[in-house]
C-alpha positions as CSV (number, residue, x, y, z in Angstrom):
1,M,-82.4,-104.1,76.3
2,G,-84.0,-107.4,75.6
3,S,-83.8,-110.8,77.3
4,F,-82.4,-114.1,76.1
5,E,-83.9,-117.5,76.9
6,F,-82.5,-121.0,76.9
7,K,-84.3,-124.2,77.5
8,S,-82.6,-126.8,79.7
9,N,-83.8,-130.4,79.5
10,S,-81.5,-131.7,82.3
11,P,-79.1,-130.6,85.1
12,E,-76.3,-131.4,82.6
13,D,-77.8,-128.9,80.1
14,T,-77.9,-126.2,82.8
15,Y,-74.3,-127.0,83.7
16,A,-73.2,-126.8,80.1
17,I,-74.9,-123.4,79.4
18,A,-73.3,-122.0,82.5
19,K,-69.9,-123.5,81.6
20,N,-70.1,-121.7,78.3
21,L,-70.9,-118.5,80.0
22,G,-68.1,-119.0,82.5
23,K,-65.6,-119.2,79.6
24,L,-66.7,-115.7,78.5
25,L,-66.7,-114.0,81.8
26,Q,-64.2,-111.2,82.6
27,K,-62.9,-109.4,85.7
28,N,-65.6,-107.6,87.7
29,D,-68.6,-109.3,86.0
30,I,-71.6,-109.4,88.3
31,L,-74.3,-112.1,87.9
32,L,-77.5,-112.1,89.8
33,L,-79.2,-115.6,90.2
34,E,-82.9,-115.9,91.0
35,G,-85.0,-119.0,91.1
36,D,-87.1,-121.2,93.4
37,L,-85.5,-123.6,95.8
38,G,-84.2,-126.6,93.7
39,A,-84.4,-124.7,90.4
40,G,-80.7,-125.3,89.7
41,K,-78.9,-122.2,91.0
42,T,-76.1,-124.2,92.5
43,T,-75.8,-126.5,89.4
44,F,-75.6,-123.3,87.3
45,T,-72.8,-121.9,89.5
46,K,-70.9,-125.2,89.3
47,G,-71.0,-124.9,85.5
48,L,-69.8,-121.3,85.8
49,A,-66.9,-122.5,88.0
50,A,-66.0,-125.1,85.4
51,G,-65.9,-122.4,82.7
52,L,-63.6,-120.4,85.0
53,E,-61.3,-123.4,85.4
54,I,-62.0,-123.8,89.1
55,K,-61.1,-127.3,90.3
56,K,-62.6,-127.1,93.8
57,N,-66.1,-128.5,94.4
58,V,-68.6,-125.7,94.4
59,N,-71.6,-125.8,96.8
60,S,-74.1,-123.3,98.1
61,P,-72.9,-120.7,100.6
62,T,-76.3,-120.7,102.3
63,F,-74.9,-120.6,105.8
64,T,-71.6,-118.9,105.2
65,I,-73.1,-116.2,102.9
66,I,-69.8,-115.9,100.8
67,K,-67.5,-118.6,99.4
68,E,-64.4,-117.8,97.3
69,Y,-62.9,-120.0,94.7
70,N,-59.7,-119.5,92.6
71,G,-59.5,-120.3,88.9
72,R,-58.8,-118.3,85.7
73,L,-60.6,-115.5,87.7
74,P,-61.6,-115.6,91.3
75,L,-65.3,-116.5,91.8
76,F,-67.1,-114.9,94.7
77,H,-70.3,-117.0,95.3
78,M,-72.8,-115.3,97.6
79,D,-76.2,-116.4,98.9
80,V,-77.9,-113.5,100.6
81,Y,-81.2,-115.4,101.4
82,R,-80.6,-115.1,105.1
83,V,-79.2,-111.5,105.0
84,E,-81.5,-109.0,106.6
85,D,-80.5,-105.6,107.7
86,G,-76.8,-106.2,108.1
87,F,-75.8,-106.1,104.5
88,E,-73.5,-103.2,104.8
89,D,-71.6,-104.8,107.7
90,L,-70.7,-107.9,105.6
91,G,-68.7,-105.9,103.0
92,I,-70.3,-107.7,100.1
93,D,-70.0,-104.6,97.9
94,E,-66.2,-104.7,98.2
95,Y,-66.2,-107.9,96.1
96,F,-68.0,-106.3,93.1
97,F,-65.0,-104.6,91.6
98,S,-62.1,-106.6,93.1
99,G,-61.0,-108.4,89.9
100,G,-63.2,-111.5,90.1
101,V,-66.6,-112.7,89.1
102,T,-69.4,-112.1,91.6
103,V,-72.4,-114.4,91.6
104,I,-75.3,-113.5,94.0
105,E,-78.2,-115.9,94.7
106,W,-81.4,-114.2,95.9
107,A,-80.0,-110.8,94.8
108,H,-83.4,-109.1,94.9
109,I,-83.0,-109.0,98.7
110,I,-80.1,-106.5,98.4
111,E,-81.3,-104.9,95.2
112,E,-80.7,-101.3,96.4
113,Q,-77.0,-102.1,97.0
114,L,-76.3,-103.7,93.6
115,P,-74.2,-102.0,90.9
116,P,-76.4,-100.6,88.1
117,E,-74.8,-102.8,85.4
118,H,-75.1,-106.6,85.8
119,L,-76.6,-109.8,84.3
120,S,-79.7,-111.1,85.9
121,I,-80.4,-114.8,85.4
122,Y,-83.8,-116.4,86.3
123,I,-84.0,-120.1,86.5
124,T,-87.5,-121.5,86.6
125,H,-89.1,-125.0,86.6
126,D,-90.5,-126.0,83.2
127,G,-91.5,-129.6,84.0
128,D,-89.8,-132.3,86.2
129,H,-86.3,-131.9,84.9
130,N,-86.7,-129.1,82.4
131,R,-85.8,-125.5,83.2
132,K,-86.1,-122.1,81.5
133,L,-83.1,-119.9,81.9
134,K,-83.8,-116.2,81.2
135,F,-80.9,-113.8,80.9
136,E,-81.7,-110.1,81.4
137,P,-78.6,-107.9,80.7
138,T,-78.3,-104.4,82.2
139,G,-75.5,-102.5,80.5
140,E,-73.6,-102.8,77.2
141,R,-71.1,-105.3,78.6
142,Y,-73.8,-107.7,79.6
143,E,-75.8,-107.2,76.4
144,A,-72.7,-108.2,74.4
145,L,-72.0,-111.1,76.7
146,C,-75.5,-112.5,76.2
147,K,-75.3,-112.1,72.4
148,E,-72.0,-114.0,72.4
149,L,-73.3,-116.7,74.7
150,F,-76.5,-117.1,72.7
151,N,-74.6,-117.4,69.4
152,E,-72.2,-119.9,71.0
153,N,-75.0,-122.1,72.4
154,L,-76.9,-122.1,69.1
155,S,-73.8,-123.5,67.3
156,D,-73.3,-126.3,69.8
C-alpha cells in the first residue's frame, strides 16, 4: 500500500485536514501519530476531535497517558512517550476495539502491542510554520479512508 502526503502551511491547515479526517472516522479506527516535539500532533488531534463533534478542549495527555472525550464517537487520546515496561498493566489495548477512535502519540514505543491494521500519520517540520503530513495506511479500511480523505481535501 502506498502513502498519501499533504502539505500544511499553518496550524490552521493541519487542524482542517485533521477535522476532515475526523468526519470520516468510524468505530474502532486506530490512528498512530508520530512527529517531533512541537510538530503539531496535538493540533492535529484537536482537529480530529472537531471532526468527531467533540466540544471539550483537547490537550496532550502527556502525564495522564490516556484522555477520553465524548462526541459522535468516543475519542481515546493516548501519549505513550513516558510508558516503559508497564504497557500491559495500563490496559491500553482494551481501548482498541471498544467502539471509539484511538489516537496514539509516539506509538512506535509500543509497536509490538499494536493491532496489525491502523493508520500511521507522520507530521514533520517543513519550514517555520509548514508541515508535511504523511499518511501510511495498513489494511483495506485505512487505504479506503486515505483515498476518501485525499479526494475530499483536493476538492476543498
